[in-house]
C-alpha positions as CSV (number, residue, x, y, z in Angstrom):
1,M,-25.4,5.3,-35.6
2,T,-23.4,7.2,-38.1
3,T,-19.8,6.6,-38.8
4,N,-18.7,9.8,-37.1
5,A,-20.7,9.1,-34.0
6,A,-19.2,5.5,-33.9
7,M,-15.7,6.9,-34.2
8,I,-16.3,9.5,-31.5
9,F,-17.8,6.8,-29.2
10,T,-14.9,4.4,-29.8
11,T,-12.4,7.2,-29.2
12,V,-14.1,8.2,-25.9
13,V,-14.2,4.5,-24.7
14,M,-10.5,4.1,-25.6
15,A,-9.6,7.3,-23.8
16,I,-11.4,6.2,-20.7
17,S,-9.9,2.8,-20.8
18,L,-6.4,4.2,-21.3
19,G,-7.0,6.7,-18.5
20,K,-8.1,4.0,-16.1
21,T,-5.0,1.8,-17.1
22,V,-2.6,4.7,-16.5
23,Y,-4.3,5.5,-13.2
24,T,-4.2,1.9,-12.0
25,Y,-0.5,1.7,-12.9
26,L,0.4,4.9,-11.1
27,R,-1.6,3.9,-8.1
28,D,0.0,0.4,-7.9
29,K,3.5,1.8,-8.4
30,A,2.9,4.4,-5.7
31,L,1.6,1.6,-3.4
32,E,4.7,-0.5,-4.1
33,D,6.9,2.4,-3.2
34,V,5.0,2.9,0.1
35,R,5.3,-0.8,0.8
36,K,9.1,-0.6,0.4
37,D,9.2,2.4,2.7
38,V,7.1,0.7,5.3
39,Y,9.4,-2.3,5.2
40,N,12.4,0.0,5.8
41,L,10.5,1.6,8.7
42,F,9.9,-1.8,10.3
43,L,13.6,-2.4,10.1
44,Y,14.3,1.0,11.7
45,A,11.7,0.3,14.4
46,E,13.3,-3.1,15.2
47,K,16.7,-1.5,15.6
48,R,15.3,1.4,17.7
49,F,13.2,-0.8,20.1
50,K,15.4,-3.8,20.8
51,E,13.6,-4.9,23.9
52,S,10.9,-7.5,23.5
53,G,7.3,-6.7,24.4
54,R,7.4,-3.3,22.7
55,G,5.6,-4.4,19.5
56,K,2.8,-1.8,20.0
57,E,5.3,1.0,20.2
58,K,7.0,-0.3,17.1
59,M,3.8,-0.5,15.2
60,D,2.6,2.9,16.4
61,M,5.9,4.5,15.3
62,V,5.8,2.8,11.9
63,I,2.2,4.0,11.4
64,R,3.0,7.6,12.3
65,M,6.1,7.6,10.0
66,T,4.2,5.9,7.2
67,R,1.4,8.4,7.4
68,D,4.0,11.2,7.2
69,L,5.3,9.7,3.9
70,L,1.9,10.0,2.3
71,P,1.0,13.1,0.3
72,A,-1.4,15.5,2.1
73,W,-4.4,14.6,-0.1
74,A,-3.8,10.9,0.7
75,R,-3.6,11.6,4.5
76,F,-7.1,13.2,4.2
77,I,-8.5,10.1,2.5
78,I,-6.6,7.3,4.3
79,T,-7.4,7.3,8.0
80,E,-4.9,6.1,10.6
81,E,-7.1,3.0,11.3
82,L,-7.2,2.1,7.6
83,L,-3.4,2.5,7.3
84,R,-3.0,0.4,10.5
85,R,-5.0,-2.4,9.0
86,V,-3.1,-2.3,5.7
87,V,0.3,-2.2,7.4
88,Q,-0.7,-5.0,9.8
89,K,-1.8,-7.2,6.8
90,W,1.6,-6.5,5.1
91,F,3.4,-7.3,8.3
92,D,1.4,-10.6,8.8
93,T,2.2,-11.6,5.2
94,V,5.9,-11.0,5.7
95,K,5.9,-13.0,8.9
96,D,4.1,-15.9,7.1
97,L,6.6,-15.8,4.2
98,L,9.5,-15.9,6.6
99,D,8.4,-18.9,8.7
100,D,8.6,-21.4,5.8
101,G,9.1,-19.4,2.6
102,K,5.5,-19.8,1.6
103,Y,2.4,-17.6,2.0
104,N,0.1,-20.2,3.5
105,R,-1.3,-18.5,6.5
106,S,0.8,-20.7,8.8
107,V,1.5,-17.9,11.2
108,K,-1.3,-16.5,13.4
């Protein structure tokens, strides 16, 4: 391999690596923003539905409102069922952290 070809190859590899790093950062940052919004929606749902036994209604409302926060292209890719599973996982994690301050799967 000639020196020019090696430099081009190295540059391409570095550009791809940088692009992937930037993409991952932006994806995770956006995900963290959505996570904060979902948390606020849970608080809103708790205030709106004060009666017990209305957990499904609360979750349905949070899912609908969370989906509305997503950009149009993301709504096309992220199905309601996938969003429901992700939000339920976040919810379960928060419940587990709140019971004893540790994430140890102590809440079922």
